C-alpha positions, 0 to 999 in steps of 0.5 A: 500450565499456560505458557507466558508470553514474552514481554517485547519493548516494541510491542509495550511502546506500540501499545502506550503510544496507541493509548495515548494518541486515542486520548481526547487530550492528544490533539489539543497538545501543542506539537512540541509537547506531542514531540516530547512524548514520543521521543521519550519512548525511543528504543535503542537496539544493541547495534545502535539503531534507534527507533520511534513509533510515530505517525500512521501508527508506524515505526521509524528507524533513525539514519545515523549518517544524515539524521533521517527517519525512515519508515521501517518495521522493527525487529520484534525479537531484538534486545532494547533499551529506552534511550529517549531522543531530543525532542526538539530535532524530531521532524514534524512528519513523524509526530502522530496527529491523531486521525492518522492513527485511524487508517486501516491497514488493510491487507497486502495480499494479491489476489493469487491463491486467496481468490476474491470471495464468490459472494463478492464476485457474484454481486460485481457480476450482477452489476455488469449484467445490468449494464451490458445493454447500455448504449454506447452513445449514452456512456461514451468511453474515454479513460479506458479505451485501451482496455475495452472495445469501442462499443463497451458502455462506460459504466462497465468501465467504471466498474472495472476502474473502480476495481483496479483502483481500489485493489492494494496490488491488482495481481490476479489468478488467471482464472479469477472469476472476477476478471474473467467477467470482463472477458467479452468487453476487452480489446486486447488480452490482459497482461500476464499469462494463463497463471497470473494477470499482472494488472496496472493500477489506473490513477484516480484521474481515470475515474474522474474523467468518465464523470467530468466528461459527461459533465462538460457535454451537459449530460448530468444524468449520465455522470450521476450514473457513473458516480453511483456505479463507482459507489456501488462497486466500492460499496461491494469491495468493502467486504474484502480487506484487500480492497477495503482501505481505498474503497472506503476512500472512494466512497467518501469522495463520490457519495457527496456528489450523489447527494449534490448532483451539481456539486462538480459542474463548475470544476468540471468546466475547468479541467479533470484535474480541478475535479480530482482535487476536489474529490480529494479534498473531501477525504478526512485525514483518518483516510489520507493514507489510503490515498498516498498513491495520488497525493504523495507518490514518494510516501506511498512508495516508502509505505510499500516498502514498509509492507514488504519488509513486514511481510517478510518478518518470518525470515531470518533477515527481512532486510536482505530479503526485500533488498532481493526483491527490490533489486527487481526494479529498473533504476537506471538513474540510481535514485532507489538507495536514497528512499531506503533506510540504512539497513536496506540500503546496505543490503541492496548495496551488496546486490548492486556491487554484484551487478545484481539490481535493475534486473526487471525487463525495462531499464528506461523510463516510460514515456521518455523524459518522465520526470524523476525526483531525487530525494532531498538529503533531509526531506520534510525537515522541519524547523526545530520546535521549542518543547520547554514551554509546555506541560505533558500530561503526568499520566504519559510520562512514566517509564518503567524502572527497566528503562522501557515504557510500560506496556498498555493494552491495544486500543483499537484506535487504528481501526476505521470507525464503524461508520463515517461522514458518508454513512457507509457501514464497516463490513466484517472481514472477508474470507481472504485471511489477514496478513502477518509476519510472513517469508520470502520464497524459496530461491532455488532454480525450480522457483525462478524459470530462466527465459521459459514461458513466464519470460523471467530473466536469467539475471533475476535467478541470480539475485534470488541465489544471492538471497538465499546464500545470505540466509534470508531465502526461506519458502513461505509457511503457507499460501497466506504467507506467499500471497501476502509477500507477492502482493507487497513486492508487486505493490512496490513495483507499482509504486516505484513506477508511479514515482519514477515513470519506470516501466512495469513489465507485463509479465511481472517483476521476477521475484513476484513472478517466482512466488506464483509457482508456490501458489499454482498447486493450491490456487482456486481456493473456495470460499463459503 
């Protein structure tokens, strides 16, 4: 007899909300009506935590201290009851609009352990071979001149920049063929060591500059060639879920220029930032989450923290496990707790009281004086809308007699459609497995070097031991799980650096670097 899958309130509410948002009537409803529908499906756990499934197809946790709603994955095995919530006090930012549910989540895996598929790497190498004989005078290098030698054409830099910008978390195996293909062009060794390269994520402005500087110089054909190189590279990257969301976004921004070669000429005469904004303005809302790193660094950081907690769902206490990774971030100004939900904040505060936070190598911002943003007490608080004057479709108001929303089948509305306005075909999944619920690494001394070859500070070992003592330190069950946590943890560090200016250590953050030891024996996996 087949096993019966247990009913789960979170899964049921999520399926029901997805089905409603996919309904063509959803976008035509006033915001107060949508708020009423979402608020009616709020769930409460025995601890009093209140949850909503809202915008970006993600869960939000209510902070009882100040009334804010934080992005936070729910405890899937927790008992719940349907309690509802006053719709009038819901901030507009948590109410699904419709297109935001179409965003593809991609994969949080780093490129350590699960390598880039050989077929993808070979196509990138073909692109590089076609550009290596280009004259430096035809394609002068500017935005990436700290990475590449002077005689490297900008077409090579365009390929590199596209790969790094599209990567969810550009931490690569030190022997990754995709990275070694650029070895002869580099000005200096990449950050990291022989095991892993902890690479910086370039801003979109660096890619824009390659094109706009050529436009200002009157070399429109060279600018068009660079834009085409970015589009060709992004098209290749679509086959790997670790690249796909941003690759799809970059294609959407660049392809209008290929169809109308003089589209950005006037913007380029003003400055690079104007061209960058023109590119971002071309994105449909369904791709907005992929570029939050550019448009809203604060929201992007919150989403990466969500990814980290979700990747640690295999642990007994994901919040405490995630706090151990967050402890690696430099936070000399004490800003970090203001971005966390109350469960994460409580776990992080325990580490802070023990002096186990801000353990990464740098305690200062870079460059000096980089402006930081203190989160307001009530961010995005909108004026409460009136809800009583509107009618909710009757099929959306049903609640089961158990006090929980009816479970409905998944609708697939969160996936990127097969084609978009740019005409790019949605490829199939690559050899890299999708991410799921994963675990935090084993935290014993054999995983966290003191001050050995990997340069991980000894203070970080104490953080890991604290995590282990709390019951949250569980070794990842497999390579995919370890790579998912590694990628999510590194993405959090990059997002924090983008938000606050905090330095990203060249040898990686302590917790993420420790995970490399879990992957070293199994790296260089083969793909068909």
